[in-house]
C-alpha positions as CSV (number, residue, x, y, z in Angstrom):
1,M,-40.2,41.1,-14.2
2,K,-37.2,42.8,-15.5
3,T,-37.1,46.6,-15.6
4,K,-36.9,48.4,-18.9
5,A,-33.3,49.4,-18.1
6,E,-32.4,45.7,-17.7
7,L,-33.6,44.8,-21.2
8,P,-31.7,45.2,-24.4
9,D,-32.5,48.2,-26.6
10,C,-33.4,46.0,-29.6
11,P,-36.9,44.5,-29.4
12,V,-35.8,41.3,-31.1
13,A,-33.0,40.9,-28.5
14,T,-35.6,41.5,-25.8
15,T,-37.8,38.7,-27.1
16,V,-34.8,36.4,-27.5
17,S,-33.7,37.1,-23.9
18,L,-37.2,36.0,-22.7
19,I,-37.8,32.9,-24.8
20,G,-34.6,32.3,-26.7
21,S,-33.5,29.0,-25.1
22,K,-34.4,25.7,-26.7
23,W,-36.2,24.6,-23.5
24,K,-38.2,27.7,-23.0
25,L,-39.6,27.5,-26.5
26,L,-40.6,23.9,-26.1
27,I,-42.2,24.6,-22.7
28,L,-44.2,27.4,-24.4
29,R,-45.2,25.0,-27.2
30,N,-46.6,22.6,-24.6
31,L,-48.3,25.3,-22.5
32,L,-50.1,26.7,-25.7
33,V,-52.2,23.5,-25.6
34,R,-53.1,23.4,-21.9
35,P,-51.8,23.8,-18.4
36,W,-49.2,21.2,-17.4
37,R,-47.8,19.8,-14.1
38,F,-44.1,19.7,-13.5
39,N,-43.6,16.0,-14.0
40,E,-45.8,16.0,-17.2
41,L,-43.5,18.6,-18.7
42,R,-40.4,16.8,-17.7
43,K,-41.6,13.6,-19.3
44,S,-42.7,15.3,-22.4
45,L,-39.4,17.2,-22.9
46,D,-36.9,14.4,-23.8
47,G,-33.4,15.3,-22.4
48,I,-34.3,18.1,-20.1
49,S,-32.9,17.9,-16.6
50,Q,-35.0,18.7,-13.5
51,K,-32.7,21.6,-12.7
52,V,-33.0,23.2,-16.2
53,L,-36.8,22.7,-16.2
54,T,-37.1,24.3,-12.7
55,D,-34.8,27.2,-13.7
56,S,-36.7,27.8,-16.9
57,L,-40.1,27.7,-15.3
58,R,-38.9,30.1,-12.5
59,S,-37.4,32.5,-15.1
60,M,-40.6,32.4,-17.2
61,E,-42.7,33.0,-14.2
62,E,-40.5,35.9,-13.0
63,D,-40.8,37.4,-16.5
64,G,-44.6,37.2,-16.4
65,I,-44.8,34.7,-19.3
66,I,-46.3,31.8,-17.3
67,T,-48.3,31.4,-14.1
68,R,-47.8,28.9,-11.3
69,T,-50.8,27.7,-9.4
70,V,-50.5,25.7,-6.2
71,Y,-53.6,23.8,-5.2
72,P,-54.0,23.1,-1.5
73,E,-54.1,19.4,-1.7
74,V,-52.1,16.5,-0.2
75,P,-49.8,16.1,-1.9
76,P,-49.7,19.6,-3.3
77,R,-50.6,19.9,-7.0
78,V,-48.8,22.6,-9.0
79,E,-49.8,23.6,-12.5
80,Y,-48.1,25.9,-15.0
81,A,-50.0,27.8,-17.6
82,L,-49.5,30.7,-19.9
83,S,-50.2,34.2,-18.6
84,K,-51.9,36.8,-20.8
85,L,-48.4,37.9,-21.8
86,G,-47.5,34.3,-22.6
87,E,-50.7,33.9,-24.7
88,S,-49.6,36.9,-26.8
89,M,-46.6,34.8,-28.0
90,R,-48.9,32.3,-29.7
91,P,-48.4,33.9,-33.2
92,I,-44.6,33.8,-32.7
93,I,-44.7,30.0,-32.0
94,K,-47.2,29.5,-34.8
95,S,-44.9,31.2,-37.2
96,M,-42.0,29.1,-36.1
97,E,-44.1,26.0,-36.5
98,E,-45.1,27.0,-40.1
99,F,-41.5,27.8,-40.9
100,G,-40.3,24.4,-39.7
101,L,-43.0,22.6,-41.7
102,D,-42.1,24.6,-44.8
103,Y,-38.4,24.0,-44.3
104,K,-38.9,20.2,-44.0
105,E,-41.1,20.2,-47.1
106,Q,-38.4,22.0,-49.1
107,L,-35.9,19.3,-48.0
108,E,-38.1,16.6,-49.4
109,K,-38.1,18.2,-52.9
């Protein structure tokens, strides 16, 4: 996790620094439904490279937004899920979903 000194003074800028990329938001969207494995996420996010997905997951884990669980199996199974902090972002993503739906509806009028 970043220290308080490493984060912007503005709380909105802090949130954007944690989840402001296109891919992080879409990863969060998926993880709100259930835990996902790496390849499931990669296949569900059209256009994401393996490197960007890996970097995004590592960053989100480091920031405490997601958890990474490695199961002692052969081959190893790794699952990504939202942490308690990540779950607290549910209303943010829900608001974004509602805005997107409203915006599309306005375009149809």
